[in-house]
C-alpha positions as CSV (number, residue, x, y, z in Angstrom):
1,X,8.4,151.7,180.1
2,X,6.1,153.5,177.3
3,X,2.5,154.2,177.5
4,X,1.5,150.8,175.4
5,X,3.6,148.8,177.8
6,X,2.0,150.2,180.8
7,X,-1.7,149.8,179.6
8,X,-0.5,146.4,178.8
9,X,0.6,146.0,182.5
10,X,-2.4,147.1,183.9
11,X,-4.5,145.0,181.9
12,X,-2.4,141.7,183.2
13,X,-2.6,142.7,186.7
14,X,-6.3,143.5,186.8
15,X,-6.9,139.8,185.5
16,X,-4.8,138.3,187.9
17,X,-5.9,140.2,191.0
18,X,-9.4,139.2,189.9
19,X,-8.1,135.8,189.6
20,X,-6.4,136.1,193.1
21,X,-9.5,137.2,194.6
22,X,-11.7,134.4,193.0
23,X,-9.2,132.0,194.9
24,X,-9.3,133.8,198.4
25,X,-13.0,133.3,198.2
26,X,-12.9,129.8,197.4
27,X,-10.4,129.1,200.0
28,X,-11.9,131.3,202.5
29,X,-14.7,128.9,203.3
30,X,-12.8,126.0,204.6
31,X,-9.3,127.6,204.9
32,X,-9.1,130.0,207.2
33,X,-5.4,131.2,208.5
34,X,-4.1,128.6,206.6
35,X,-0.8,129.0,204.8
36,X,-2.2,129.0,201.2
37,X,-4.6,131.8,202.1
38,X,-1.4,133.8,203.6
39,X,0.4,133.4,200.7
40,X,-2.8,134.4,198.3
41,X,-2.9,137.7,200.8
42,X,0.8,138.4,199.9
43,X,0.3,137.8,196.3
44,X,-2.6,140.2,196.1
45,X,-0.5,142.8,198.0
46,X,2.2,142.6,195.6
47,X,0.3,142.8,192.6
48,X,-1.6,146.2,194.2
49,X,1.9,147.9,194.7
50,X,2.6,146.8,191.3
51,X,-0.5,148.6,189.6
52,X,0.3,151.6,191.8
53,X,3.7,151.7,190.4
54,X,2.6,151.4,186.8
55,X,-0.3,154.1,187.1
56,X,2.3,156.4,188.6
57,X,4.5,155.8,185.5
58,X,1.7,156.4,183.2
59,X,0.7,159.4,184.8
60,X,4.2,160.9,184.7
61,X,4.0,159.7,180.8
62,X,1.1,162.0,180.3
63,X,2.0,165.1,182.4
64,X,5.3,165.1,181.1
65,X,4.5,164.2,177.1
66,X,7.2,161.6,177.0
67,X,7.4,158.6,175.1
68,X,9.0,156.4,177.5
69,X,10.4,156.1,181.2
70,X,13.2,154.2,182.7
71,X,12.9,153.3,186.1
72,X,16.0,152.7,186.7
73,X,17.5,156.0,185.7
74,X,14.8,158.0,184.9
75,X,17.0,160.8,183.5
76,X,18.3,158.5,180.6
77,X,16.4,158.1,177.4
78,X,16.0,155.7,174.5
79,X,19.4,155.5,172.1
80,X,18.7,154.4,168.4
81,X,21.8,153.2,167.2
82,X,23.6,150.3,164.6
83,X,23.3,148.1,167.7
84,X,19.7,148.6,168.2
85,X,17.5,150.4,170.9
86,X,18.9,150.6,174.2
87,X,18.7,152.7,177.1
88,X,21.5,155.8,177.4
89,X,22.5,159.1,177.0
90,X,24.1,161.1,173.6
91,X,27.6,162.3,174.1
92,X,28.2,165.4,172.4
93,X,31.5,166.7,171.7
94,X,33.1,169.9,169.9
95,X,36.7,169.8,168.7
96,X,39.3,172.3,167.6
97,X,40.3,172.6,163.9
98,X,44.2,172.2,163.9
99,X,45.5,170.0,166.6
100,X,41.6,168.2,167.2
101,X,41.5,168.7,170.8
102,X,38.2,168.5,172.8
103,X,36.6,171.8,173.3
104,X,33.7,171.2,175.3
105,X,31.8,167.9,176.1
106,X,28.5,167.4,177.0
107,X,25.8,164.8,177.6
108,X,22.2,164.8,177.0
109,X,19.2,163.0,177.4
110,X,18.1,162.9,173.7
111,X,17.9,160.3,171.0
112,X,19.0,162.9,168.3
113,X,21.1,165.9,167.7
114,X,18.6,168.1,166.2
115,X,18.3,170.6,169.2
116,X,22.1,170.4,170.1
117,X,23.9,172.7,167.5
118,X,23.8,176.1,168.8
119,X,24.2,174.8,172.7
120,X,27.2,172.9,172.0
121,X,28.6,175.7,169.8
122,X,27.9,178.6,172.8
123,X,29.4,176.4,175.4
124,X,32.5,175.7,173.1
125,X,32.8,179.7,172.7
126,X,32.3,180.1,176.6
127,X,35.5,177.7,176.7
128,X,37.5,179.5,174.1
129,X,36.5,182.9,175.5
130,X,35.9,184.2,171.9
131,X,33.7,183.4,169.0
132,X,35.0,180.7,166.5
133,X,34.8,181.6,163.0
134,X,33.5,178.3,161.7
135,X,30.9,175.9,162.9
136,X,30.8,172.4,160.9
137,X,28.7,169.5,161.9
138,X,27.0,166.7,160.2
139,X,23.2,166.4,158.8
140,X,22.2,165.2,161.9
141,X,22.3,168.8,163.1
142,X,20.5,169.8,160.4
143,X,17.8,171.6,162.0
144,X,17.1,175.2,160.5
145,X,16.3,176.9,163.8
146,X,19.4,176.0,165.4
147,X,21.7,176.7,162.7
148,X,20.2,180.2,162.4
149,X,21.2,181.1,166.1
150,X,24.6,180.4,165.3
151,X,24.8,182.2,161.7
152,X,22.8,185.6,163.6
153,X,26.3,185.4,165.4
154,X,28.2,185.9,162.2
155,X,29.8,182.5,162.4
156,X,29.5,180.6,159.5
157,X,28.0,177.6,159.3
158,X,28.8,174.4,157.5
159,X,26.3,172.0,157.8
160,X,24.7,169.6,155.1
161,X,20.9,169.5,154.7
162,X,19.3,165.9,154.7
163,X,19.3,166.3,150.9
164,X,22.5,167.4,150.3
165,X,24.0,164.4,152.7
166,X,21.9,161.8,150.9
167,X,23.5,163.2,147.3
168,X,20.5,161.6,145.7
169,X,19.1,162.9,142.7
170,X,15.4,164.4,143.6
171,X,12.4,162.8,142.0
172,X,10.8,164.4,139.2
173,X,7.7,165.8,141.3
174,X,10.1,167.0,144.4
175,X,9.6,169.9,146.2
176,X,12.5,171.1,144.7
177,X,11.3,171.0,141.2
178,X,8.4,173.3,142.1
179,X,9.0,177.2,141.5
180,X,8.5,179.4,144.4
181,X,6.9,183.0,143.4
182,X,7.9,185.5,146.3
183,X,5.7,188.2,145.4
184,X,2.9,186.0,145.3
185,X,3.8,183.8,147.9
186,X,3.0,180.7,146.1
187,X,4.4,177.6,144.1
188,X,4.1,176.4,140.7
189,X,4.2,172.9,139.9
190,X,6.3,171.7,136.5
191,X,3.0,171.5,134.7
192,X,2.2,175.3,135.6
193,X,-0.3,175.1,138.2
194,X,-0.7,177.2,141.4
195,X,-0.4,176.2,144.8
196,X,-1.3,178.6,147.4
197,X,-1.1,179.4,150.8
198,X,-3.6,178.0,153.2
199,X,-2.4,177.9,156.8
200,X,0.8,177.8,159.0
201,X,1.4,174.3,161.0
202,X,2.2,175.7,164.6
203,X,3.7,172.4,165.5
204,X,6.1,171.9,162.2
205,X,6.5,175.7,162.4
206,X,6.0,175.9,158.7
207,X,3.8,176.9,156.1
208,X,1.3,174.7,154.0
209,X,0.5,175.4,150.3
210,X,-2.4,173.3,148.7
211,X,-3.3,173.0,144.9
212,X,-5.8,175.8,144.3
213,X,-8.6,173.4,142.7
214,X,-8.4,169.4,143.7
215,X,-9.7,168.5,140.5
216,X,-6.6,169.7,138.9
217,X,-4.7,167.0,140.3
218,X,-7.0,164.2,139.4
219,X,-6.9,165.2,135.7
220,X,-3.3,165.8,135.6
221,X,-1.7,163.0,133.6
222,X,1.1,162.7,136.6
223,X,-2.0,161.8,139.3
224,X,-0.7,159.1,141.3
225,X,2.7,159.8,141.0
226,X,2.9,163.5,141.8
227,X,0.3,163.0,144.7
228,X,-2.3,160.2,145.5
229,X,-4.2,162.6,148.1
230,X,-7.8,163.2,147.3
231,X,-7.4,166.7,148.6
232,X,-4.6,167.2,145.7
233,X,-1.1,167.8,145.9
234,X,0.6,169.9,149.0
235,X,4.0,171.5,150.0
236,X,5.1,173.0,153.3
237,X,8.1,175.6,153.4
238,X,9.7,176.4,156.8
239,X,8.9,180.0,157.9
240,X,12.3,180.7,157.8
241,X,13.1,179.0,154.5
242,X,15.3,181.2,153.1
243,X,17.8,180.4,155.8
244,X,17.8,176.9,155.0
245,X,18.6,178.2,151.4
246,X,21.3,180.6,152.6
247,X,23.2,177.8,154.7
248,X,22.7,175.0,152.1
249,X,24.5,177.7,149.6
250,X,27.4,177.9,151.9
251,X,27.7,174.4,152.1
252,X,28.3,174.1,148.5
253,X,30.9,176.1,148.5
254,X,34.7,175.0,147.9
255,X,35.9,176.2,150.6
256,X,33.3,175.1,153.0
257,X,33.6,171.3,151.4
258,X,37.2,171.3,152.6
259,X,36.0,172.3,155.7
260,X,33.5,169.4,155.8
261,X,36.0,167.2,154.7
262,X,38.2,167.6,157.4
263,X,35.6,167.3,159.8
264,X,35.3,163.6,159.7
265,X,39.3,163.4,160.5
266,X,38.9,165.5,163.5
267,X,35.9,164.9,165.1
268,X,35.7,161.0,164.4
269,X,39.2,160.5,165.8
270,X,38.5,161.1,169.4
271,X,35.5,159.0,169.4
272,X,37.2,156.1,167.9
273,X,40.2,156.6,170.3
274,X,37.7,156.4,173.6
275,X,35.8,153.4,172.2
276,X,38.6,151.2,170.6
277,X,42.2,152.1,172.4
278,X,40.2,153.0,175.6
279,X,37.7,150.0,175.5
280,X,34.8,152.4,176.9
281,X,31.8,151.1,174.8
282,X,29.3,152.2,177.7
283,X,29.2,154.7,180.8
284,X,29.2,153.1,184.2
285,X,27.5,155.3,186.4
286,X,23.5,156.0,186.6
287,X,22.5,159.5,186.3
288,X,23.1,162.6,184.3
289,X,25.8,164.1,186.6
290,X,27.5,161.1,187.2
291,X,28.0,160.4,183.5
292,X,28.7,163.8,182.7
293,X,31.8,163.2,185.3
294,X,32.9,160.2,183.1
295,X,32.7,162.2,180.1
296,X,34.8,164.7,181.7
297,X,37.5,162.1,182.8
298,X,37.3,160.5,179.2
299,X,37.9,164.0,177.5
300,X,41.0,165.0,179.7
301,X,42.6,161.3,179.0
302,X,42.0,161.9,175.3
303,X,43.7,165.8,175.4
304,X,46.3,164.5,177.6
305,X,47.3,162.0,175.4
306,X,46.7,164.5,172.5
307,X,49.1,167.0,173.7
308,X,51.9,164.7,175.4
309,X,51.8,163.7,171.4
310,X,52.3,167.3,170.1
311,X,54.7,168.8,172.7
312,X,56.2,165.7,174.8
313,X,55.3,164.8,178.5
314,X,58.2,167.0,179.8
315,X,56.9,170.0,178.2
316,X,53.6,169.3,179.2
317,X,54.5,168.7,183.0
318,X,56.3,172.1,182.9
319,X,53.9,173.9,181.4
320,X,50.7,172.4,183.6
321,X,53.3,173.4,186.9
322,X,53.2,177.0,185.4
323,X,49.6,176.9,185.1
324,X,48.9,175.4,188.6
325,X,51.3,178.3,190.1
326,X,49.3,181.0,188.5
327,X,45.7,179.7,189.0
328,X,47.1,179.0,192.9
329,X,48.2,182.8,192.8
330,X,44.9,184.1,191.1
331,X,42.6,182.3,193.7
332,X,45.1,184.2,196.2
333,X,44.4,187.3,195.2
334,X,40.7,186.3,194.5
335,X,40.0,185.0,198.3
336,X,42.2,187.4,200.4
337,X,44.2,184.5,202.1
338,X,46.6,185.5,204.6
339,X,49.2,183.1,203.9
340,X,51.6,183.3,200.9
341,X,51.6,180.6,198.0
342,X,54.7,178.4,198.8
343,X,57.1,178.5,196.3
344,X,57.6,174.4,196.1
345,X,53.9,174.3,195.1
346,X,50.7,173.8,196.3
347,X,50.6,170.6,197.8
348,X,51.1,171.9,201.5
349,X,48.9,175.0,201.3
350,X,45.7,175.1,203.3
351,X,42.2,177.2,203.3
352,X,41.6,179.5,206.6
353,X,39.4,177.5,208.7
354,X,36.3,178.7,207.8
355,X,36.9,177.5,204.3
356,X,37.9,174.0,205.0
357,X,35.9,171.1,203.6
358,X,35.5,167.9,205.3
359,X,36.7,164.8,203.8
360,X,38.8,167.0,201.1
361,X,42.3,167.7,200.8
362,X,43.0,171.2,201.8
363,X,44.4,172.5,198.2
364,X,43.3,175.3,195.9
365,X,42.1,172.4,193.7
366,X,39.0,171.5,196.4
367,X,37.6,174.7,196.0
368,X,37.2,174.4,192.1
369,X,35.9,170.8,192.4
370,X,33.4,172.0,194.5
371,X,31.1,173.5,191.6
372,X,30.2,171.1,188.5
373,X,30.7,174.4,186.3
374,X,33.9,175.2,187.4
375,X,35.3,172.0,187.3
376,X,34.3,171.7,183.6
377,X,35.7,175.1,183.0
378,X,39.0,173.9,184.6
379,X,39.2,171.0,182.8
380,X,38.3,172.6,179.3
381,X,40.4,175.5,180.1
382,X,43.4,173.8,181.0
383,X,43.7,171.5,177.8
384,X,42.2,173.8,175.2
385,X,42.9,177.6,175.9
386,X,46.2,179.2,174.7
387,X,45.8,182.1,177.1
388,X,46.0,179.0,180.3
389,X,48.1,176.7,178.7
390,X,50.1,179.1,176.3
391,X,50.6,176.6,173.6
392,X,50.5,178.2,170.3
393,X,47.6,177.9,168.0
394,X,45.6,175.9,170.4
395,X,42.6,178.2,170.1
396,X,41.7,177.3,166.5
397,X,39.3,179.4,164.1
398,X,37.0,176.4,163.3
399,X,35.0,174.1,165.2
400,X,33.8,170.7,164.1
401,X,30.9,169.3,166.0
402,X,29.9,165.4,166.5
């Protein structure tokens, strides 16, 4: 539901209500308590209920400043893809450089990736229990504010701007062909005229520069090509424009180019495996919690299969058994359980009576499953962290984001 759709629906409902009331007045004279009148009263009631629902949706759109709302799954959003526009979620993934394991997965209700870079890298670093050396992503994540958050952490950021990703030659009067004078805080156009600072656009977080005299542009031979505005040419500059130039320069380095070329291999492969091999092209559950659970399972499936390829099934089972024993002993110490850990494994181990959960198996794993956050960390540490799994070089220096 969008604001426009709500307005159209309200108009149709009001028209229909008026028509039903007119019919009721006409029938009321000679068909009191007849079946036709009863049907019209039901129709009128249904229309009023529908109108109340639409008005409630419209109110929510205004209060939360949303463009649209899905009444079936209110946490979802409109996703634009090559298949068209549809309701859904955005699946985020962070991947290890060397072996291509999924370090962290997440599901968000946003139709683009511009606000995700810092959040996803921070979550991945939390899983690894250390900062990565390099974070790489495609131009869809090129939000200077987000990239700056990671750059401040002394992590090398390899993300092309939209201009760099397009690889198109800038037009003759593109902003890049205007010279910026940092001392005077102004731009100089290719014809040598000055564009001076006027104001800050708080919504877009940029500074606006406008030609000193609008008549200069109208008398310029490039009028109509450089600008068609009656106020003359204007240019916007990000408040942190220097950071943008710094990250663009890093991307142009030969080392960064090699890393970015590797990104496509590491970041696209898991999605291809999930969509094509596992035949998962849509989430089955509604609500963000359910979708996150699906994403966590899919990441687990991929990582298990990947590790079997790397070290073999028997070696993986052995390491997971060792890990289970280690985690079980850790929980025993942490919660001061009186019973010793059985040497055969955890399957017969029970919580103290006060810790027993109904409808759950009495195992150490039950406690972990009770917390969404703990469950996610458990899965990711199990499959990624070298400290837990003890697989060589599983904690890589570089991280790719998609």
